[in-house]
N, C-alpha and C positions, 0 to 999 in steps of 0.2 A: 694321651690314648689316641691311637690311630682311628681313622675314620672307618665306621662299620661298613661291611659289604653290602651290596645291594640286596633287596629283599628276594630277587630272583636267585642270586648266588646263595643266600641263606637257605632258600628252599631246596635247591640242588644238593647242597652240602648236608642239610637235615635229612634229605631222603637217603643219602649215601650211608649216614651215621645209622639210621633206622634200618637199612637193609642189612647192615652188619649185625646190630644187636638182636634183630629179629630171629636170629639163629636158635633161640630157645625153643622155638616152634619146630625145629628140625630135631627134636628129641628122639623120634622114632630111628633116626639114622645113628645118632650119636650114642644110643643106648645098646646097639647091637653087639659090640664087644663084651658088654658086661653080661648079657644072657649067655653068650657062647663061652666066655672065659672063666666067669665066676658062678654060673649056674644059677643065677638070680631069675625068678619068674617074671612072667609078663606082669602080674598084680604087683609085684614088688617094685618093678620099674615104673609101671603106671603110676604108683603112689608118688614116686619121685617127680614125676611131671606135674601131679596135683600140688604138691608142696612148692615146686618152682612157680607154678602160675599164681598160687595165692600169695607167695612172697614178691613176685613181680607187682601184683596189686597193691600190697602192702608197701613195697618200695616207692610206688608212685605217690602214695600219701605222705610218706617221710620225706621223699625227695622234694615234693611241693612245698613242705615247710622249710626245708633246707634253703630252696630257691627263694622263697619269700624272705628269708633271713639274710642270706649271703650272696644271692643272685645265682643265675643258671650258669656263669662262668666258673662257679665252683660245684655246683651239684652235678653238672654233666661229667666233668672228669673224676669227681668222686665216685659217681657210679661205675665209670670204666674201671677204676681200681678194684671196686668190690667184685664186679663181674669177672675181671681178669683172674683175681684171687681165687674166686669159686672154681674156675676151669682148671687152674693150676693144682689145686688142692687134690684133684682128682688123680694126679700123678702118684699118690699114695694110697690108693685103692687096693684092697685085697678082698679075698672072698668073705672073710669075716668081718669086713668093716662097711656094712651097708649104711650104718649110721652115718658114716664119713660122706658117702654119696649124697644123701639127704641133706646133710649140713652144707656141703659143698654147693649144692644147686639152690639151697635156700638163699646163700649169700649171693650167688649169681642172679637169681631171680630178683633180689632187692636191687642189686646194682643196675640191672636193665631197666627196672623201674625208675630208678633215678634219672638214667638218661632219657628214656622215653618221654617222661613228664618234662624234663628240661627242654628237650628239643621242641616239643610241642608248644610249650609256654614261650619259647623265644621267637618261633617262626610265624605261627598262626596269627597272632595279634597284628603282625605287620601287613596283613592281608584283609583289612577291614571290609573291603568290597568283594573278596573272594575267599572267605573263610572256609567255606565247605570245600571248595576246590584245593586249597593249600593242604587242609586236613586230609583229603582224599589220597593226594599225591603222597604225603608222609607216611601214611598208614598202608598205602599200597606197597612201598618199600619195605616196610616192616613185615607185611604179610608174604612178600616175595622171597624173603630170606630163606625159608625152607626148601624153596626151588633151586635158588641161586647158591647160597652158601651151602645148603644141605647137600646139593649135588657135588660140590667140590669137596666137602668133607667125606662123602662116601668113597670118592676116589682115593683120598689120602688114607683113609683108615684102611682100606684093602690093599694099599701098596706096601710091599715088604721093606721098602726103604724109608717108610714114613710111620705107618701104623697108629694106633689109636692114642698113645702117649703124646707123641709129637703133634698130632692133630688137635689134642686139647689144649697144649700149650700155644700152638699157633693162633687158634680161636680166641683163647684169652688176651693174646698180644695184640691181635687184630682188633678186638673190642676196645682195649686200652688205648691203642693208637687213634682209633676213629674218634673217641671221646675226647681226647687230650688235644688233638689236632684239629679235629672239627669245631670245637667250641669257638674258635676264633672266627669262624665263617658265619655262625649262627648268632653271634651276640647281637642283641637288639641296640639300636642307636639310642643315644641319651635323649630323654624327651625334653622338648621344649617347655616353657613354663605353662602354655595353655594346654598342651598335650598332657603334662605331668598332673594337672588338675583333673583332667578326664580320666587318665589312668588310675588315678587315686579314688574313683567313685567305684562303689560295687559292694556287695554283701560279703560278710565274713562266711567261713565254712558253718559256723553255729547258726548264723542268721539264715543261711540257705536251707539248712536242715529243718528250719521251722516253717517253710513255705509250702502250699499245697503243690506248687508247679514242680518242685523238685521231686516229691513223692511220686506224683502222677507219672512224670517222665521216667523216674528210676525203675518203677514196677513195669511199665510198658516196655522200656529198654531190656529189662531183665529177661522178659519172655521172649523178646526177638532173639537175644543172645543166646538164650538156652535152646530155641528151636534151631538156630544155625548150628551151634557148636555141638549140640546133642546128636544131631544126625550126621553132620559131615563127619565126626569122629567115627562113625561106622559105615563111612561111604563104601569102602571095598566089599563089606559083607551085604550091603544093601544092594548093590549093583549085581553081585553074584546071586542072591536070592531072585532078583529080577530077570535072570536068565543070561547076563553077560558072561563071555568067557574071561578067563583071567587076564588076558591082554587087554580086551575091551574095558573090564573093571579098572585096571591100572591107568588107562588112558583117560577114563571118565573122571577118575580121582583127580588127575592132572587138570583137566578142564575145569572141574569145579574150583580147584585153586586159582586158575587164571581168572575165573569170573568173579571169584571173591575180590582180587585185586582191581579189576575194572570196575565191580560195583561201587568201590570206595570213591573213585573218581566221578563216575556217573551219578550217583546219588549226592555227592558233594556239589556238583555242579548244578544238580537239580534244585538242591536247598538254596544255593546262591540265586537262582533265577526265580524260584516260586516261594521260598521260605519254608519254615519247618512244618506248617500244617500240611502242604501238598507232599513234601519228601517223605515225612514220617508215615502218612496215611498211604502213599503209594507202596512204601515198603511193606507195611503190615498186609495190604491188599494182595500184594503178589506172593507174600508167604502164605496166605489163606488158600489163594488159587492153586499154587504149585504144590502145596503140602496135600491138598485133596487129590490132584492129579497124580502125585507120586504113590499115594496109598492106592488109587485105582489101578495105577500101572503094574504095582506089585501084585495085585490080585489077578490081573488078566495077563499079566507076562509080556507087556508091550514095553520092550526094553529101551527103544529109543524115546519113547514119551518120559520113562523113568529118568534117563540120562538128562533129557532138556530141563525137566522140572527140577532136577538136583542143582543143574547149573544156575538156574534163576535163584534158587534157595542160597547158593554160594554168593551170588551177588547181593542178595538182600541181607546175608550176614555181615557183609562188608560195610553196609550202610550205617548201622548203628553206632560203632565207635567213631566213624567219621562225622556224622551229623552231631553226636555228644560232643566233640571237641569243638564245634561251632556254637551250639546253643549255650554251652557252659558260660561263654562270655555274652552271648546275646540275652540270655534270661537273668544271669546274676552279676553282671559287670566285670570289668578288666582288673579291678584292684587285686583280687584274690583268685585270678583264673587259674593258676596251676594247681592250687590246693582244692578248689571246688571241682576241677576236671577230675583230679584223682579220686576224689570220693565219688563222683558219678560213676567213674569207671570200675568201681567195685562191683558192679552187675556182671562184669566179665568173670570175676573169680566165682561168684554165685551161680552164673549160668553154665559153668563148666561142669557142674554136678548133673546137668541134664544128660549127658552122655551115659551116666550110671543108670539112670531111669530108662533110657531107650534100650540099653543093654539088658535090663532085667525084664522089659516086657517082651523081647524077641523069644527067649527060651520059654516063657510062660504061654505064649500064644502061637509060637511057631512061625512068626512073620513080623517084620518092622512096620507093617501096615498100621498096627495098633498104635505105634509110637507116633507115627505121621498124624493119625487122627487125634491123637491127645494134644500134640504141640499146635495143631491146626485149630483145634477148638480153643486152646488158650490164646492164640493169636487174635481171635475174634475179640476177647477182652482187651488185647492191647490196642487194637483199632479203635475200641470204643473209648479208650483211654486217651488216645491221641486226639479223638474228636473233643473230649472234655478239656484237654490241655489247650486246644485252640480257642476255647471260650473263657479260659482263665484270664483275669485282669494282669496286664503287665506290671512288673514289680517296679517300684520307684526306688532309685537309690542315689 
């Protein structure tokens, strides 16, 4: 077997793989042809994204089990094959085949979950001194995909010479190539005898689920994920309510996306420097402060304050998955890292339903301010849970 690449090379390659596979978050661009060509409603297309996101989380769990049994050298390309299949199946879509759209993106979501879990499981443990930073860089790549790959897809879809059919095939093949070729760059080195003994220590998923630490962190992370995803999903409408012009609203949405990526690196570095107590508490405190400021800005019509608050909320939203990738090993050991992380990340799937809550509050009250106050109040609970988490006894394994 050839000598594995350096950890820096693995991080760069892993980030590129994540950048390509994060295209599932560019659904708003990829779904445009279906609304225009097949007459499918925004609710029907929105359901497809929900199914894809749920299957992405499920794919992480299944992919973690596959990686534990056969290694990431198998699970990453296997995920690439599934994701590619999902996108290629869309070639056979017709107006009366909405079920095929749901099935295709369920398969694609599972495949991306395989790749996501495999890359993080392979790369992050190689940075025991900078787990937060490594997680942040990888997840910044994943989050930036909607901006980078999504922009490319928008041009290809609108091109008469390419169109949405070839764009979907191109996307599927790109994901497949990134997973099959990229796996060689991210494969971890073979552990030495002493390192193998250390790597074999840790809690199984079943043991993890029985610990108070898991449930305290999971609930607190779920609140934070729901806060960010629930309001960012309505960003354009929130900015418009706050008095922003269509151009400013579009710019503000882009700035929130950029801050989401930067927040992943910043909070990852904060975690490496000061530990989970400080990084998680800072995340929750900023959520509370900016949630309240955003609600007040909506009521008073101070657009600049609203945009600034939403940008910080975007950064806070990027913190939770980044810190989760680090504390999964810190709390529960390296032996079953991939499987344990995939279970922790189920909070992403549950948190996605917060956008429905926010969307129902606005028509009932005439403003998104009520949603900000609701999530801000819940985040106070999250801050208290993080304080309790910091006082729990470390788990021996």
